[in-house]
VEXDREN-2710 file (C-alpha; in Angstrom, 1 decimal):
% VEXDREN-2710
k/r/px/py/pz
1/UNK/123.2/37.7/-14.6
2/UNK/120.5/38.6/-12.0
3/UNK/120.0/37.1/-8.7
4/UNK/118.1/38.3/-5.7
5/UNK/116.7/36.9/-2.4
6/UNK/113.4/37.6/-0.4
7/UNK/112.7/37.9/2.3
8/UNK/115.8/40.0/3.0
9/UNK/115.3/38.9/6.9
10/UNK/113.1/36.7/8.4
11/UNK/112.9/35.8/12.2
12/UNK/110.9/32.5/12.8
13/UNK/110.1/30.8/16.0
14/UNK/112.2/27.6/17.0
15/UNK/109.8/24.8/15.5
16/UNK/108.3/26.7/12.4
17/UNK/109.0/26.1/9.0
18/UNK/110.8/28.5/6.8
19/UNK/111.0/29.2/3.4
20/UNK/113.5/31.5/1.6
21/UNK/113.3/32.3/-2.0
22/UNK/115.8/33.0/-5.0
23/UNK/114.9/34.8/-8.0
24/UNK/117.3/33.9/-10.9
25/UNK/117.3/35.4/-14.2
26/UNK/118.1/32.5/-16.2
27/UNK/117.6/28.7/-15.8
28/UNK/120.5/27.1/-14.4
29/UNK/122.1/25.0/-11.5
30/UNK/121.5/27.0/-8.3
31/UNK/123.7/26.6/-5.3
32/UNK/122.4/27.3/-1.9
33/UNK/125.2/28.2/0.8
34/UNK/124.9/28.7/4.7
35/UNK/127.2/31.4/6.2
36/UNK/127.4/30.1/10.2
37/UNK/127.9/32.5/13.2
38/UNK/131.3/31.1/13.8
39/UNK/132.1/32.6/10.3
40/UNK/132.2/29.3/8.3
41/UNK/130.6/29.1/4.5
42/UNK/129.2/25.9/4.0
43/UNK/127.4/24.1/1.0
44/UNK/123.8/23.3/1.5
45/UNK/122.8/21.5/-1.7
46/UNK/122.2/22.6/-5.3
47/UNK/119.2/22.1/-7.9
48/UNK/119.5/21.5/-11.3
49/UNK/117.0/22.6/-14.0
50/UNK/116.1/18.9/-14.3
51/UNK/114.9/19.5/-10.5
52/UNK/117.4/16.8/-9.3
53/UNK/118.7/17.9/-5.8
54/UNK/122.2/17.3/-4.6
55/UNK/122.4/17.8/-0.9
56/UNK/125.5/17.9/1.6
57/UNK/126.0/14.8/2.8
58/UNK/125.6/16.1/6.4
59/UNK/122.2/18.2/5.6
60/UNK/119.2/17.3/7.8
61/UNK/116.1/15.7/5.9
62/UNK/114.5/19.0/7.0
63/UNK/116.0/20.9/4.2
64/UNK/114.3/20.5/0.9
65/UNK/114.5/22.7/-2.3
66/UNK/112.0/23.5/-5.1
67/UNK/112.6/24.8/-8.8
68/UNK/109.6/26.9/-10.2
69/UNK/110.9/26.9/-13.8
70/UNK/107.7/29.3/-14.7
71/UNK/108.9/32.3/-12.4
72/UNK/112.3/31.0/-12.1
73/UNK/112.3/30.9/-8.3
74/UNK/114.1/28.7/-6.1
75/UNK/112.6/27.5/-2.7
76/UNK/114.9/26.5/0.0
77/UNK/112.6/25.3/2.8
78/UNK/113.8/24.3/6.4
79/UNK/111.1/22.1/8.2
80/UNK/110.8/22.5/11.9
81/UNK/113.7/25.1/12.2
82/UNK/116.2/24.8/15.0
83/UNK/118.5/27.3/16.5
84/UNK/121.3/25.5/14.7
85/UNK/119.9/26.4/11.7
86/UNK/120.5/30.4/12.3
87/UNK/122.8/31.6/9.6
88/UNK/123.1/33.9/6.3
89/UNK/121.8/31.9/3.5
90/UNK/123.1/32.8/0.0
91/UNK/122.1/31.4/-3.3
92/UNK/124.1/31.6/-6.3
93/UNK/123.7/30.7/-9.9
94/UNK/126.6/28.6/-11.7
95/UNK/129.5/29.1/-11.8
96/UNK/129.1/30.6/-8.3
97/UNK/130.8/33.6/-7.2
98/UNK/130.0/35.3/-3.6
99/UNK/130.2/38.8/-3.2
100/UNK/130.0/41.0/-0.2
101/UNK/126.6/42.6/0.4
102/UNK/123.2/42.1/2.2
103/UNK/121.7/38.8/1.8
104/UNK/118.7/37.1/3.7
105/UNK/119.1/36.4/7.3
106/UNK/117.1/33.8/9.2
107/UNK/116.7/34.4/12.9
108/UNK/115.1/32.1/15.3
109/UNK/113.7/32.5/18.7
110/UNK/113.1/30.1/21.5
111/UNK/109.5/29.2/22.6
112/UNK/109.0/30.8/26.3
END
């Protein structure tokens, strides 16, 4: 099973839209997690092969996900990003097993 994410690191200005991509080797349920700067790992959402999305109950509507079956890509989109969105985001195939490593990082900067 292969899961890869791109871009590896992303820096955006607060208020911009952010897209993080997850390539998968097989079509199956994909989970997105958010690793906050305080160390907390939090479930964000999962997207099924039927393209149904199940979001965390406290996830803002600004977060959406899209499955592109042909390319086996899952896009996590954060609309109008805010500083509170700063985190390391992980995607994982079901069943999930998170491992240590380098994963995409989203950084935001305030407009001057």
